[in-house]
MARPAFI-220718 format. One record per residue: residue in three letters; x, y, z of N, C-alpha, C, O, CB in turn. Coordinates in pm, whole numbers. Glycine has a CB too. Layout:
N
NODE  res      nX      nY      nZ     caX     caY     caZ      cX      cY      cZ      oX      oY      oZ     cbX     cbY     cbZ
NODE  ALA       X       Y       Z       X       Y       Z       X       Y       Z       X       Y       Z       X       Y       Z
...
This chain:
254
NODE  res      nX      nY      nZ     caX     caY     caZ      cX      cY      cZ      oX      oY      oZ     cbX     cbY     cbZ
NODE  MET     352   -1396    1620     472   -1324    1580     434   -1203    1495     350   -1212    1406     567   -1416    1503
NODE  GLY     499   -1089    1524     463    -965    1456     512    -959    1312     622   -1005    1281     516    -849    1532
NODE  LYS     432    -901    1227     473    -876    1089     530    -735    1084     463    -640    1125     353    -892     987
NODE  ILE     653    -722    1035     718    -591    1031     709    -534     891     761    -593     795     866    -601    1077
NODE  ILE     644    -419     878     622    -358     746     685    -218     741     652    -131     822     469    -350     714
NODE  ALA     776    -199     646     834     -66     624     750       7     519     706     -53     421     984     -75     579
NODE  ILE     729     136     540     660     219     440     768     306     378     819     397     442     541     307     504
NODE  ALA     802     278     253     921     344     195     899     393      53     831     330     -28    1037     249     197
NODE  ASN     958     507      26     970     562    -109    1064     682     -93    1039     769      -9     828     603    -173
NODE  GLN    1170     689    -173    1264     799    -152    1209     934    -197    1266    1038    -166    1393     772    -226
NODE  LYS    1097     933    -270    1033    1060    -307     959    1116    -185     896    1042    -110     934    1040    -426
NODE  GLY     968    1245    -167     893    1309     -58     749    1337    -103     722    1343    -223     963    1440     -13
NODE  GLY     660    1353      -9     524    1397     -41     438    1296    -112     345    1333    -185     531    1517    -123
NODE  VAL     466    1167     -94     384    1065    -161     282    1000     -66     200     919    -108     475     956    -220
NODE  GLY     289    1040      62     191     985     157     247     875     247     171     793     298      74     932      82
NODE  LYS     379     874     267     439     771     354     392     786     498     344     691     560     593     779     349
NODE  THR     409     908     551     375     930     692     224     918     713     178     858     810     424    1069     740
NODE  THR     147     976     621       1     966     629     -40     819     633    -128     780     709     -66    1038     508
NODE  THR      26     738     550      -6     595     546      39     525     674     -34     442     728      60     528     424
NODE  SER     159     556     722     210     492     844     117     516     962      78     423    1033     351     545     877
NODE  VAL      82     643     981      -2     682    1096    -142     621    1085    -193     562    1180     -13     836    1106
NODE  ASN    -202     635     967    -343     594     953    -361     445     935    -465     389     972    -405     666     837
NODE  LEU    -262     379     878    -267     233     871    -252     175    1012    -324      83    1050    -157     178     776
NODE  ALA    -157     229    1088    -137     184    1227    -266     203    1308    -310     112    1379     -19     261    1294
NODE  ALA    -327     322    1296    -449     351    1371    -564     260    1327    -645     216    1410    -489     498    1353
NODE  SER    -572     232    1196    -680     146    1144    -663       2    1192    -761     -63    1230    -683     150     990
NODE  LEU    -539     -46    1191    -513    -182    1242    -547    -190    1391    -599    -290    1439    -365    -222    1218
NODE  GLY    -516     -80    1463    -547     -75    1607    -697     -82    1632    -742    -153    1723    -490      51    1668
NODE  VAL    -773      -8    1553    -919      -7    1567    -978    -145    1534   -1081    -186    1587    -982     101    1476
NODE  LEU    -909    -216    1443    -953    -352    1408    -896    -456    1506    -886    -575    1475    -911    -387    1263
NODE  GLU    -858    -407    1624    -817    -490    1739    -687    -567    1718    -668    -676    1772    -925    -587    1770
NODE  LYS    -599    -507    1639    -463    -561    1628    -373    -479    1719    -393    -359    1739    -411    -559    1478
NODE  ASN    -274    -546    1773    -177    -480    1859     -66    -425    1770       2    -502    1702    -120    -578    1968
NODE  VAL     -46    -293    1770      42    -231    1669     152    -147    1735     128     -77    1834     -40    -144    1573
NODE  LEU     272    -155    1678     380     -64    1716     419      15    1592     446     -43    1487     504    -142    1776
NODE  LEU     422     147    1605     469     233    1496     609     281    1533     629     338    1641     371     354    1471
NODE  ILE     706     259    1444     843     308    1469     870     422    1373     863     405    1251     950     194    1453
NODE  ASP     900     539    1427     927     656    1345    1076     659    1311    1160     686    1398     882     788    1418
NODE  VAL    1109     631    1186    1250     626    1143    1279     744    1048    1364     734     960    1283     489    1073
NODE  ASP    1206     854    1069    1223     972     986    1258    1090    1077    1180    1123    1167    1094    1002     901
NODE  PRO    1374    1155    1055    1415    1267    1142    1311    1380    1149    1311    1458    1244    1546    1324    1093
NODE  GLN    1222    1389    1049    1119    1493    1054    1017    1466    1164     946    1556    1208    1047    1504     919
NODE  ALA    1011    1342    1209     927    1301    1323     778    1331    1306     707    1347    1404     976    1369    1447
NODE  ASN     731    1339    1181     590    1371    1158     495    1260    1202     382    1288    1244     567    1401    1012
NODE  ALA     540    1136    1193     453    1026    1240     433    1036    1391     326    1005    1443     513     888    1202
NODE  SER     537    1079    1462     528    1093    1608     429    1204    1644     339    1183    1725     667    1124    1670
NODE  SER     445    1322    1582     353    1433    1615     213    1403    1565     115    1449    1622     404    1566    1553
NODE  GLY     203    1324    1456      72    1287    1402      -8    1195    1492    -129    1177    1472      90    1221    1269
NODE  LEU      59    1136    1593     -15    1054    1691      -6    1116    1831     -12    1047    1932      41     910    1693
NODE  GLY       7    1249    1832      -6    1322    1959     118    1328    2046     108    1364    2163    -114    1262    2036
NODE  ILE     236    1291    1992     358    1295    2071     421    1435    2062     431    1492    1953     460    1186    2023
NODE  ASP     462    1491    2177     534    1618    2177     680    1586    2141     758    1540    2225     523    1692    2317
NODE  VAL     715    1611    2015     845    1568    1961     961    1633    2037    1065    1569    2057     855    1603    1812
NODE  ASP     945    1759    2078    1054    1828    2148    1084    1766    2284    1194    1780    2338    1019    1976    2166
NODE  ALA     985    1697    2338    1004    1639    2472    1055    1494    2467    1073    1430    2571     872    1644    2549
NODE  VAL    1077    1443    2346    1122    1302    2334    1266    1289    2385    1357    1353    2332    1112    1253    2186
NODE  GLU    1285    1205    2489    1420    1183    2540    1476    1049    2497    1597    1034    2478    1421    1192    2692
NODE  ILE    1387     951    2481    1431     820    2431    1345     788    2309    1222     780    2318    1418     707    2542
NODE  GLY    1411     770    2195    1337     742    2072    1416     653    1979    1506     581    2022    1299     871    2002
NODE  SER    1383     660    1852    1447     570    1755    1598     596    1743    1674     506    1707    1382     585    1619
NODE  TYR    1641     719    1772    1785     751    1769    1862     665    1869    1961     600    1834    1807     901    1799
NODE  GLN    1815     664    1993    1882     586    2099    1873     436    2072    1964     359    2103    1821     618    2236
NODE  VAL    1760     395    2012    1741     253    1981    1841     209    1872    1902     102    1882    1595     226    1934
NODE  LEU    1855     292    1770    1950     261    1662    2095     264    1711    2179     188    1663    1933     359    1546
NODE  GLU    2121     351    1805    2257     360    1862    2286     247    1961    2401     222    1998    2276     494    1932
NODE  HIS    2180     179    2002    2187      74    2105    2230     129    2242    2290      58    2322    2286     -34    2060
NODE  THR    2197     258    2268    2222     312    2402    2099     291    2492    2108     299    2614    2259     463    2395
NODE  LYS    1984     265    2429    1861     229    2502    1796     112    2429    1816      95    2309    1762     351    2514
NODE  THR    1717      33    2502    1649     -79    2437    1520     -29    2372    1469      78    2405    1618    -192    2539
NODE  ALA    1469    -108    2279    1342     -73    2214    1231     -63    2319    1145      24    2311    1305    -178    2105
NODE  LYS    1235    -154    2417    1133    -154    2523    1131     -21    2598    1024      31    2631    1159    -269    2622
NODE  GLU    1250      33    2623    1259     159    2698    1206     277    2617    1164     378    2672    1405     187    2739
NODE  ALA    1207     262    2484    1168     375    2397    1019     377    2366     968     477    2315    1247     368    2267
NODE  ILE     949     268    2395     806     259    2357     719     347    2446     730     344    2569     758     113    2364
NODE  VAL     632     426    2382     532     502    2457     394     476    2394     384     432    2280     566     656    2458
NODE  SER     291     505    2471     155     488    2418     122     608    2330     167     719    2355      49     473    2533
NODE  SER      42     582    2226      -4     694    2143    -150     723    2177    -207     657    2264      12     663    1989
NODE  ASN    -210     822    2109    -351     852    2136    -445     767    2050    -566     788    2049    -378    1000    2111
NODE  ALA    -387     670    1977    -471     580    1896    -486     447    1970    -387     394    2022    -409     557    1752
NODE  PRO    -607     391    1975    -629     266    2047    -540     154    1994    -527     135    1874    -776     225    2036
NODE  ASN    -479      79    2087    -395     -38    2056    -268      -5    1976    -207     -94    1918    -475    -138    1980
NODE  VAL    -230     123    1974    -110     162    1899      -5     222    1994     -29     324    2058    -145     263    1786
NODE  ASP     112     156    2002     228     212    2072     320     272    1967     307     245    1848     303     103    2157
NODE  ILE     414     354    2014     505     419    1919     646     431    1977     663     458    2096     452     558    1880
NODE  ILE     745     411    1892     882     453    1926     901     582    1847     918     579    1725     994     340    1888
NODE  PRO     899     697    1917     898     824    1846    1036     862    1792    1136     800    1827     847     934    1939
NODE  ALA    1039     963    1707    1165    1015    1654    1187    1157    1705    1096    1220    1759    1166    1013    1499
NODE  HIS    1307    1203    1687    1347    1338    1726    1442    1385    1617    1500    1303    1546    1414    1342    1871
NODE  ILE    1457    1516    1603    1545    1571    1499    1689    1518    1511    1764    1518    1413    1545    1724    1507
NODE  ASP    1728    1473    1632    1860    1409    1655    1891    1301    1551    2007    1277    1516    1864    1346    1795
NODE  LEU    1785    1238    1504    1800    1123    1415    1879    1159    1289    1936    1071    1224    1663    1069    1377
NODE  VAL    1882    1287    1256    1957    1335    1139    2104    1289    1147    2166    1257    1046    1950    1489    1129
NODE  ALA    2157    1286    1268    2300    1256    1287    2334    1108    1278    2451    1071    1267    2345    1309    1421
NODE  ILE    2232    1023    1281    2259     879    1297    2338     822    1179    2421     733    1197    2129     803    1313
NODE  GLU    2310     872    1058    2378     816     941    2529     835     951    2606     746     914    2326     882     812
NODE  ILE    2572     950    1003    2714     977    1019    2771     891    1132    2881     838    1122    2740    1127    1046
NODE  GLU    2693     880    1240    2743     808    1358    2755     657    1335    2840     591    1395    2653     834    1476
NODE  LEU    2668     604    1249    2672     459    1227    2770     417    1118    2800     298    1101    2534     409    1191
NODE  VAL    2821     516    1043    2897     484     923    3013     387     944    3038     300     860    2950     610     865
NODE  ASP    3084     401    1056    3199     312    1076    3170     197    1172    3263     129    1218    3316     392    1127
NODE  LYS    3042     175    1203    3006      63    1291    2998     -67    1211    2962     -67    1094    2870      90    1362
NODE  ASP    3033    -178    1276    3017    -308    1213    2868    -339    1198    2787    -302    1284    3088    -420    1296
NODE  GLU    2833    -404    1091    2693    -445    1068    2596    -329    1089    2490    -346    1150    2655    -561    1161
NODE  ARG    2632    -212    1039    2550     -92    1063    2410    -102    1005    2318     -35    1053    2619      29    1004
NODE  GLU    2391    -186     901    2258    -201     841    2164    -284     929    2043    -286     906    2270    -265     702
NODE  TYR    2221    -352    1030    2140    -444    1112    2104    -387    1249    2047    -457    1332    2215    -574    1130
NODE  MET    2138    -260    1274    2118    -203    1408    1970    -206    1452    1939    -240    1566    2169     -58    1412
NODE  LEU    1881    -171    1360    1739    -169    1395    1685    -311    1411    1608    -339    1503    1658     -93    1287
NODE  LYS    1725    -399    1321    1681    -539    1327    1716    -602    1463    1633    -667    1526    1745    -622    1213
NODE  LYS    1839    -580    1506    1884    -635    1634    1806    -573    1749    1767    -642    1844    2035    -611    1654
NODE  ALA    1784    -442    1740    1718    -369    1850    1574    -412    1871    1526    -416    1985    1722    -220    1824
NODE  ILE    1503    -445    1761    1359    -478    1780    1333    -628    1791    1218    -670    1806    1279    -421    1664
NODE  ALA    1439    -707    1784    1421    -853    1794    1349    -892    1924    1268    -985    1923    1557    -925    1786
NODE  GLU    1378    -824    2034    1322    -860    2165    1173    -827    2178    1104    -882    2264    1399    -789    2275
NODE  ILE    1122    -736    2092     981    -696    2108     894    -744    1993     772    -726    1993     971    -545    2119
NODE  LYS     958    -805    1894     887    -843    1771     761    -925    1798     659    -906    1733     980    -922    1681
NODE  ASP     769   -1016    1894     657   -1107    1919     545   -1047    2004     443   -1111    2028     707   -1232    1986
NODE  GLU     566    -924    2050     465    -862    2138     357    -788    2058     259    -741    2116     532    -765    2235
NODE  TYR     375    -778    1927     281    -703    1843     235    -787    1725     306    -875    1677     346    -572    1793
NODE  ASP     113    -757    1678      63    -822    1555     130    -759    1433     167    -828    1338     -92    -811    1544
NODE  PHE     145    -626    1438     208    -553    1328     303    -447    1382     271    -376    1478     101    -488    1237
NODE  ILE     419    -438    1319     511    -328    1348     526    -250    1217     573    -303    1116     652    -381    1403
NODE  ILE     487    -122    1220     490     -36    1101     606      62    1116     621     124    1221     353      40    1081
NODE  MET     688      76    1013     801     169    1020     785     279     915     773     252     796     935      94     999
NODE  ASP     784     403     962     776     518     871     917     559     833     993     605     918     699     637     937
NODE  CYS     953     544     706    1090     570     660    1108     714     613    1013     782     576    1127     475     547
NODE  ALA    1234     757     617    1269     891     568    1263     894     415    1278     790     350    1411     933     618
NODE  PRO    1241    1013     356    1236    1021     208    1377    1020     148    1421    1118      87    1162    1149     164
NODE  SER    1447     908     166    1580     891     106    1608     742     106    1535     663     166    1692     971     185
NODE  LEU    1715     704      37    1754     563      39    1884     547     118    1968     463      85    1772     508    -107
NODE  GLY    1899     627     222    2019     624     305    2017     512     407    1938     418     399    2036     756     376
NODE  LEU    2106     524     504    2127     419     605    2004     395     692    1980     282     736    2245     456     693
NODE  LEU    1926     500     717    1805     483     798    1704     392     727    1650     298     786    1740     620     829
NODE  THR    1680     421     600    1585     340     523    1640     199     504    1564     102     508    1556     404     386
NODE  LEU    1770     188     485    1835      58     471    1817     -26     598    1792    -147     591    1986      76     440
NODE  ASN    1829      38     714    1806     -31     841    1662     -82     851    1637    -194     895    1836      63     959
NODE  ALA    1568       3     807    1427     -36     813    1400    -154     720    1331    -249     757    1335      83     776
NODE  LEU    1454    -148     597    1431    -257     500    1498    -387     544    1448    -496     516    1482    -217     361
NODE  THR    1611    -375     612    1681    -495     662    1603    -558     777    1605    -680     795    1825    -459     708
NODE  ALA    1535    -475     855    1457    -526     970    1318    -575     931    1255    -649    1006    1444    -417    1075
NODE  ALA    1271    -534     812    1131    -558     775    1107    -696     713    1197    -758     657    1085    -453     677
NODE  ASP     983    -741     726     939    -862     653     892    -822     515     904    -897     418     825    -936     730
NODE  SER     837    -700     506     785    -655     377     784    -503     370     804    -434     471     642    -710     353
NODE  VAL     761    -452     249     760    -307     231     634    -266     153     595    -331      56     888    -260     156
NODE  ILE     573    -156     199     462     -94     125     520      29      56     586     111     120     339     -56     220
NODE  ILE     493      42     -73     545     156    -150     428     247    -189     351     211    -278     623     107    -277
NODE  PRO     415     363    -124     309     457    -165     349     527    -295     463     570    -311     282     562     -52
NODE  ILE     255     537    -387     279     605    -516     167     707    -536      50     671    -541     284     502    -636
NODE  GLN     204     834    -548      98     934    -565      50     937    -709     128     919    -802     147    1073    -522
NODE  CYS     -79     961    -727    -139     960    -861    -115    1093    -930    -210    1166    -961    -291     930    -855
NODE  GLU      10    1125    -952      47    1252   -1014     152    1230   -1121     195    1117   -1144      98    1351    -907
NODE  TYR     192    1338   -1187     270    1329   -1310     399    1247   -1297     427    1163   -1382     304    1466   -1357
NODE  PHE     478    1271   -1192     606    1202   -1180     596    1075   -1096     695    1033   -1036     710    1296   -1120
NODE  ALA     479    1016   -1092     454     903   -1002     557     791   -1013     607     741    -912     318     848   -1029
NODE  LEU     589     752   -1135     675     635   -1153     823     671   -1155     910     584   -1161     638     563   -1281
NODE  GLU     850     802   -1151     990     845   -1151    1056     802   -1019    1002     828    -911    1001    1001   -1171
NODE  GLY    1169     739   -1028    1239     698    -905    1195     563    -853    1259     506    -764    1218     800    -799
NODE  LEU    1085     511    -908    1036     381    -860    1134     269    -893    1154     176    -814     898     350    -922
NODE  GLY    1196     279   -1011    1295     179   -1050    1412     175    -952    1462      68    -917    1347     209   -1191
NODE  LYS    1454     294    -908    1564     305    -813    1528     237    -680    1608     164    -622    1600     454    -788
NODE  LEU    1405     262    -636    1360     201    -511    1352      49    -524    1393     -24    -433    1223     258    -470
NODE  LEU    1299       1    -635    1289    -144    -655    1428    -208    -665    1447    -322    -621    1207    -176    -784
NODE  ASN    1524    -135    -722    1662    -185    -725    1721    -193    -584    1794    -286    -551    1750     -95    -813
NODE  THR    1687     -92    -501    1733     -94    -361    1675    -214    -288    1745    -284    -215    1694      37    -288
NODE  VAL    1544    -238    -310    1479    -354    -247    1549    -482    -291    1575    -571    -210    1327    -359    -284
NODE  LYS    1581    -491    -421    1650    -610    -474    1787    -629    -409    1824    -741    -373    1666    -599    -624
NODE  SER    1862    -519    -395    1995    -534    -337    1987    -566    -188    2073    -638    -136    2078    -406    -359
NODE  VAL    1884    -514    -118    1864    -551      24    1832    -701      32    1883    -771     120    1749    -467      89
NODE  GLN    1749    -749     -61    1715    -892     -63    1841    -977     -85    1859   -1082     -24    1611    -922    -175
NODE  LYS    1927    -928    -173    2047   -1003    -208    2149   -1004     -93    2210   -1107     -65    2111    -945    -334
NODE  ILE    2167    -889     -28    2278    -875      67    2236    -886     214    2301    -954     293    2347    -742      45
NODE  HIS    2124    -819     251    2094    -805     393    1971    -882     442    1965    -921     559    2074    -662     425
NODE  ASN    1876    -905     354    1747    -957     402    1675   -1031     290    1588    -975     223    1658    -843     458
NODE  GLU    1713   -1156     269    1657   -1229     154    1507   -1255     167    1440   -1286      68    1728   -1360     135
NODE  ALA    1456   -1243     289    1312   -1269     309    1225   -1146     283    1103   -1154     289    1289   -1317     452
NODE  LEU    1288   -1031     253    1210    -908     231    1117    -924     110    1158    -968       2    1305    -786     209
NODE  ASP     992    -887     133     888    -908      33     824    -772       3     829    -682      88     781   -1012      82
NODE  ILE     766    -756    -113     689    -633    -136     544    -661     -97     475    -738    -163     700    -585    -287
NODE  GLU     500    -597      11     363    -615      60     265    -564     -45     159    -622     -67     342    -542     196
NODE  GLY     303    -452    -108     217    -398    -212     251    -254    -244     318    -185    -167      72    -409    -170
NODE  MET     202    -210    -360     214     -69    -397      79      -4    -369     -26     -56    -405     257     -53    -548
NODE  LEU      86     111    -306     -37     178    -263     -54     309    -338      28     399    -326     -36     203    -110
NODE  LEU    -160     318    -415    -188     441    -489    -252     543    -395    -354     516    -331    -282     414    -611
NODE  THR    -190     663    -387    -236     765    -293    -272     895    -368    -238     912    -485    -127     794    -185
NODE  MET    -342     984    -297    -377    1117    -351    -453    1107    -484    -430    1185    -576    -250    1202    -371
NODE  PHE    -541    1012    -491    -619     989    -613    -736    1086    -622    -810    1104    -525    -669     844    -618
NODE  ASP    -751    1149    -737    -865    1238    -760    -936    1189    -887    -884    1204    -998    -819    1390    -775
NODE  SER   -1052    1130    -868   -1122    1065    -980   -1161    1163   -1091   -1187    1123   -1204   -1248     994    -928
NODE  ARG   -1164    1294   -1058   -1204    1394   -1159   -1091    1423   -1257   -1114    1477   -1366   -1249    1524   -1092
NODE  LEU    -968    1387   -1218    -854    1420   -1303    -818    1303   -1394    -803    1190   -1349    -733    1458   -1218
NODE  ARG    -805    1334   -1522    -770    1230   -1617    -632    1171   -1583    -609    1051   -1596    -771    1286   -1761
NODE  LEU    -541    1259   -1538    -406    1216   -1505    -407    1111   -1394    -336    1011   -1402    -321    1335   -1463
NODE  SER    -488    1135   -1290    -498    1038   -1180    -538     901   -1232    -480     799   -1196    -599    1087   -1074
NODE  ASN    -638     901   -1317    -687     774   -1374    -582     707   -1462    -570     584   -1463    -815     798   -1455
NODE  GLN    -505     789   -1535    -399     734   -1620    -289     668   -1536    -239     561   -1570    -338     844   -1709
NODE  VAL    -253     734   -1425    -149     679   -1338    -194     545   -1281    -117     449   -1277    -116     778   -1223
NODE  VAL    -319     539   -1236    -373     413   -1182    -363     303   -1288    -317     192   -1260    -521     431   -1137
NODE  GLU    -408     335   -1409    -402     235   -1518    -259     188   -1545    -234      69   -1561    -461     294   -1647
NODE  GLU    -167     285   -1548     -29     252   -1581      36     164   -1473     102      65   -1503      52     381   -1598
NODE  VAL      14     203   -1346      72     125   -1235      12     -15   -1234      84    -113   -1217      48     196   -1099
NODE  GLN    -120     -25   -1250    -184    -157   -1249    -139    -242   -1367    -126    -364   -1355    -337    -141   -1252
NODE  LYS    -114    -177   -1483     -69    -250   -1602      73    -306   -1580     100    -422   -1612     -71    -157   -1726
NODE  HIS     161    -223   -1524     301    -264   -1504     318    -362   -1389     399    -455   -1397     386    -143   -1479
NODE  PHE     241    -341   -1281     270    -416   -1157     155    -505   -1110     165    -567   -1004     304    -320   -1049
NODE  SER      49    -512   -1186     -73    -589   -1159     -92    -641   -1015    -149    -571    -932     -76    -705   -1249
NODE  ASP     -46    -761    -986     -73    -825    -856      -9    -753    -738     -49    -772    -623     -26    -967    -858
NODE  MET      92    -671    -767     164    -604    -657      90    -481    -606     130    -422    -506     303    -565    -703
NODE  VAL     -18    -441    -674     -88    -317    -638    -208    -349    -547    -288    -437    -578    -135    -240    -766
NODE  PHE    -219    -276    -436    -335    -295    -348    -464    -259    -420    -466    -169    -504    -321    -209    -219
NODE  ASP    -572    -330    -388    -705    -295    -443    -749    -159    -389    -812     -80    -460    -810    -404    -407
NODE  THR    -715    -133    -263    -754      -6    -200    -673     109    -261    -552     100    -276    -733     -11     -46
NODE  ILE    -743     217    -295    -677     338    -344    -710     451    -245    -826     469    -208    -723     374    -492
NODE  ILE    -608     526    -204    -630     636    -108    -666     763    -185    -585     816    -262    -504     659     -18
NODE  GLN    -787     810    -164    -834     928    -238    -786    1057    -173    -763    1064     -52    -987     927    -247
NODE  ARG    -774    1160    -256    -738    1291    -203    -853    1336    -111    -969    1330    -150    -712    1397    -319
NODE  ASN    -819    1380       9    -923    1405     109    -879    1516     203    -774    1506     267    -955    1276     187
NODE  VAL    -959    1623     212    -923    1739     294    -903    1700     440    -809    1746     506   -1031    1848     284
NODE  ARG    -992    1614     491    -985    1576     633    -854    1503     664    -798    1517     773   -1104    1486     670
NODE  LEU    -807    1427     567    -681    1353     581    -565    1451     599    -471    1425     674    -657    1262     457
NODE  GLY    -573    1564     528    -470    1667     539    -479    1745     670    -378    1794     721    -480    1763     423
NODE  GLU    -601    1757     724    -621    1836     847    -579    1760     973    -527    1820    1067    -766    1877     859
NODE  ALA    -602    1630     973    -585    1548    1095    -449    1567    1166    -447    1583    1288    -602    1402    1061
NODE  PRO    -335    1566    1092    -205    1577    1161    -187    1706    1239    -116    1708    1340     -94    1565    1060
NODE  SER    -251    1815    1195    -234    1941    1267    -303    1937    1404    -278    2022    1490    -290    2059    1183
NODE  TYR    -388    1837    1423    -451    1817    1554    -383    1704    1632    -426    1667    1741    -601    1785    1537
NODE  GLY    -274    1650    1574    -203    1540    1640    -287    1414    1648    -275    1337    1744    -159    1581    1778
NODE  GLU    -372    1393    1547    -461    1276    1551    -458    1201    1419    -431    1258    1313    -605    1320    1583
NODE  SER    -486    1071    1427    -504     993    1305    -641    1030    1246    -724    1090    1314    -494     838    1332
NODE  ILE    -662     994    1122    -792    1021    1058    -904     943    1128   -1020     985    1126    -787     985     907
NODE  ILE    -870     832    1188    -970     749    1259   -1023     826    1380   -1143     827    1407    -909     611    1303
NODE  ASN    -932     891    1454    -973     972    1570   -1040    1101    1525   -1136    1147    1586    -851    1003    1659
NODE  TYR    -986    1158    1418   -1027    1294    1378   -1164    1294    1309   -1249    1377    1342    -923    1354    1284
NODE  ASP   -1184    1203    1215   -1314    1198    1145   -1332    1060    1084   -1299    1035     968   -1322    1309    1034
NODE  VAL   -1387     970    1165   -1396     830    1124   -1491     809    1006   -1486     705     940   -1441     745    1240
NODE  SER   -1578     907     980   -1673     890     869   -1618     945     737   -1684     934     633   -1806     958     903
NODE  SER   -1499    1005     741   -1444    1066     619   -1399     959     519   -1379     843     553   -1326    1157     654
NODE  LYS   -1385    1004     396   -1340     916     288   -1202     859     321   -1175     741     296   -1337     992     153
NODE  GLY   -1116     944     378    -980     901     413    -980     788     514    -903     693     501    -901    1018     468
NODE  ALA   -1066     799     616   -1074     694     719   -1124     563     658   -1072     456     689   -1168     739     834
NODE  VAL   -1225     573     573   -1280     453     507   -1172     386     421   -1157     264     423   -1404     489     418
NODE  ASN   -1095     467     347    -987     413     263    -884     338     347    -847     225     314    -917     525     185
NODE  TYR    -839     400     456    -734     336     538    -785     214     614    -710     119     637    -677     437     636
NODE  LEU    -911     216     654    -969      96     717    -975     -19     616    -949    -135     650   -1112     126     773
NODE  ASN   -1010      15     491   -1012     -88     385    -873    -144     360    -856    -264     338   -1069     -30     255
NODE  LEU    -772     -56     362    -634    -101     343    -593    -196     457    -532    -300     434    -537      20     336
NODE  ALA    -628    -157     579    -594    -240     696    -659    -378     684    -597    -480     713    -640    -171     828
NODE  LYS    -785    -380     641    -855    -510     624    -787    -593     516    -773    -715     530   -1004    -488     587
NODE  GLU    -745    -527     408    -677    -597     298    -546    -660     347    -513    -773     311    -650    -499     180
NODE  ILE    -473    -586     431    -345    -637     482    -367    -751     582    -292    -849     583    -266    -523     549
NODE  ILE    -470    -737     667    -500    -845     762    -535    -973     687    -488   -1082     720    -617    -805     857
NODE  LYS    -620    -958     585    -662   -1073     505    -543   -1141     437    -533   -1263     432    -765   -1029     398
NODE  LYS    -453   -1058     386    -333   -1108     317    -240   -1184     411    -166   -1273     370    -256    -991     254
NODE  ASN    -246   -1148     539    -152   -1207     635    -216   -1306     731    -160   -1337     836     -86   -1099     715
NODE  LEU    -334   -1356     695    -400   -1455     781    -320   -1584     788    -360   -1679     855    -543   -1484     729
């Protein structure tokens, strides 16, 4: 049975998409069967795995609307063992369209129920907001990974996100678990980076992954080639970090 993991944080630029794409690719390389669902209208996770976003005719929008099945929306990516349900800018409209639907928070959960058992891991890249799209992802997920960048405002907004997780647990998905907090964009030369790591580990101890994602030029370059860091430069620091994260998650879910 597949483990469904949402990657969420309402702050933009914390490494959600980078983590979604590269964690999926790393799990794939470690011979896990992976589905990446792009639930962000920016569709960066889709283009980051070589999908031509403008040509997407069936994607997460149609799946959430229930006009197409999840099976119909799945396409292969350029990463080994990784399939994807891509996104399109259309997805922007979904929050308005679902507003008056019954059980609108459960649309994604219902849609992926039929394919859940076909994958070892299903990774969902969430939009940088706490709107209906992210709510759908958290309701469908078994757990959530929260990326936190090692920068000045790192912990700002984290309380809000944890409150959202709590209310989802209370109302929509009592089994939702926090898979872990992932420290990203770490630069060991900066005192601030080290302070953020200390602070997060002090406050959240067991909830923080051992793996820390370091700031890495290659990691920033890979998406412009439509490739994961594993395809783009497997020997880079970024690839090593994400492979370590994938191993940590596999070990945790044995």
